C-alpha positions as CSV (number, residue, x, y, z in Angstrom):
1,M,-24.3,-100.5,11.7
2,T,-23.8,-101.7,8.2
3,S,-26.6,-101.4,5.7
4,T,-27.4,-104.5,3.7
5,S,-29.9,-102.9,1.4
6,P,-30.9,-105.7,-0.9
7,H,-32.0,-103.0,-3.4
8,F,-28.6,-101.4,-3.6
9,H,-26.9,-104.8,-3.7
10,E,-29.1,-105.8,-6.7
11,L,-28.2,-102.5,-8.4
12,L,-24.5,-103.1,-7.9
13,Q,-24.8,-106.7,-9.2
14,S,-26.8,-105.5,-12.3
15,A,-24.3,-102.8,-13.1
16,A,-21.3,-105.2,-12.7
17,G,-23.0,-107.7,-15.0
18,Q,-23.5,-105.4,-18.0
19,P,-21.5,-106.1,-21.1
20,E,-20.1,-102.6,-21.2
21,P,-18.3,-100.8,-18.2
22,Q,-20.8,-98.8,-16.2
23,R,-20.6,-95.7,-14.0
24,L,-23.3,-95.3,-11.4
25,L,-24.6,-91.7,-11.1
26,F,-26.0,-90.5,-7.8
27,V,-27.9,-87.3,-7.0
28,F,-28.6,-86.7,-3.3
29,A,-31.6,-84.5,-2.7
30,G,-33.1,-82.8,0.4
31,A,-36.8,-82.2,1.1
32,G,-38.1,-78.7,1.6
33,L,-40.9,-76.3,1.1
34,P,-41.1,-73.4,-1.3
35,E,-41.3,-70.0,0.5
36,D,-44.8,-69.4,-0.8
37,A,-46.2,-72.8,0.5
38,T,-49.8,-72.7,1.7
39,P,-50.7,-73.6,5.3
40,A,-52.1,-76.9,3.9
41,Q,-48.9,-77.6,2.1
42,R,-46.9,-76.9,5.3
43,A,-49.2,-79.2,7.3
44,R,-48.7,-82.0,4.8
45,F,-45.0,-81.5,4.8
46,E,-44.8,-81.6,8.6
47,A,-46.8,-84.8,8.5
48,G,-44.1,-86.3,6.3
49,E,-45.8,-85.8,2.9
50,G,-45.4,-83.5,0.0
51,G,-42.8,-80.8,-0.3
52,T,-40.1,-80.3,-3.0
53,L,-36.8,-82.0,-3.6
54,E,-33.7,-80.0,-4.1
55,P,-30.6,-81.6,-5.5
56,L,-27.7,-81.1,-3.0
57,A,-24.8,-83.1,-4.4
58,C,-23.9,-85.5,-7.1
59,V,-21.2,-88.1,-7.6
60,D,-20.4,-90.9,-9.9
61,K,-18.8,-94.3,-9.0
62,R,-17.7,-97.4,-10.8
63,P,-19.5,-100.4,-9.4
64,D,-16.2,-101.8,-8.1
65,E,-15.7,-98.6,-6.0
66,L,-18.8,-99.4,-3.9
67,T,-19.1,-102.0,-1.2
68,D,-22.5,-101.3,0.4
69,F,-25.1,-98.7,0.8
70,E,-23.9,-97.6,4.2
71,A,-20.5,-96.7,2.9
72,L,-22.1,-94.5,0.2
73,A,-24.5,-93.0,2.7
74,A,-21.6,-92.2,5.1
75,E,-19.6,-90.6,2.3
76,A,-22.6,-88.5,1.4
77,R,-23.2,-87.4,5.0
78,Q,-19.7,-86.0,5.1
79,A,-19.9,-84.3,1.7
80,C,-23.3,-82.7,1.6
81,P,-26.1,-81.3,3.8
82,P,-28.6,-83.8,5.2
83,W,-30.4,-85.6,2.4
84,H,-33.7,-87.4,2.2
85,V,-33.4,-89.4,-1.0
86,V,-30.7,-90.5,-3.5
87,F,-31.6,-90.9,-7.1
88,I,-29.5,-93.4,-9.0
89,A,-28.9,-94.0,-12.7
90,A,-26.4,-96.1,-14.7
91,L,-24.4,-94.9,-17.7
92,G,-22.8,-97.5,-19.9
93,G,-19.6,-97.2,-21.9
94,Q,-18.9,-98.4,-25.4
95,A,-16.5,-100.8,-27.1
96,G,-15.1,-101.9,-23.7
97,A,-14.3,-98.5,-22.4
98,G,-16.3,-96.8,-19.6
99,P,-18.1,-93.5,-20.2
100,T,-15.8,-90.4,-20.5
101,D,-15.7,-87.8,-17.8
102,G,-17.5,-85.4,-20.2
103,Q,-20.3,-88.0,-20.7
104,V,-20.6,-88.5,-16.9
105,D,-20.7,-84.7,-16.3
106,D,-23.4,-84.2,-19.0
107,A,-25.5,-87.1,-17.6
108,L,-25.3,-85.8,-14.0
109,R,-26.3,-82.3,-15.2
110,G,-29.2,-83.8,-17.0
111,M,-30.3,-85.8,-13.9
112,V,-30.1,-82.6,-11.7
113,E,-32.1,-80.7,-14.2
114,N,-34.7,-83.4,-14.5
115,L,-35.1,-83.6,-10.7
116,R,-35.4,-79.8,-10.4
117,V,-38.4,-79.9,-12.8
118,G,-40.0,-83.0,-11.2
119,R,-39.0,-85.6,-13.8
120,M,-38.1,-88.7,-11.7
121,Q,-39.0,-91.5,-14.1
122,G,-36.2,-93.8,-15.0
123,Y,-34.2,-93.3,-11.8
124,S,-34.0,-95.6,-8.8
125,A,-34.6,-93.8,-5.6
126,L,-33.5,-94.9,-2.1
127,D,-34.0,-93.3,1.3
128,P,-31.1,-92.9,3.8
129,A,-31.7,-96.4,5.0
130,G,-31.4,-97.9,1.5
131,E,-35.1,-98.5,1.1
132,P,-36.9,-97.8,-2.2
133,V,-38.8,-94.6,-2.5
134,A,-41.8,-94.4,-4.8
135,F,-43.2,-91.1,-6.1
136,E,-46.8,-90.8,-7.1
């Protein structure tokens, strides 16, 4: 089954339409509970709420390397443990050149660190079906 996530499609279109070449940054995260979780926290987690997110894998792609969300999700399923949400950001180049590998690596490290400390603002977040995820 091919995913036709309109949210992902809009993201690809937006990145492709930028004046400078873009790299899309993806951090796949899994949901879990800390070892010291309380019984109430465990109950909420089992009901599908709460918990923590742990970055599992990250990758960057040029917009022209992506066709649809299902292809990205399938690649992620092969490369990392089961994930619950993918965080997405874009990194623009300068003077007609795309971002360097060093800039991409630094940006991905920054995303991972932000997610580890709970800073999720500024990132798009999609579930494995390509639907937006909102964090309160």
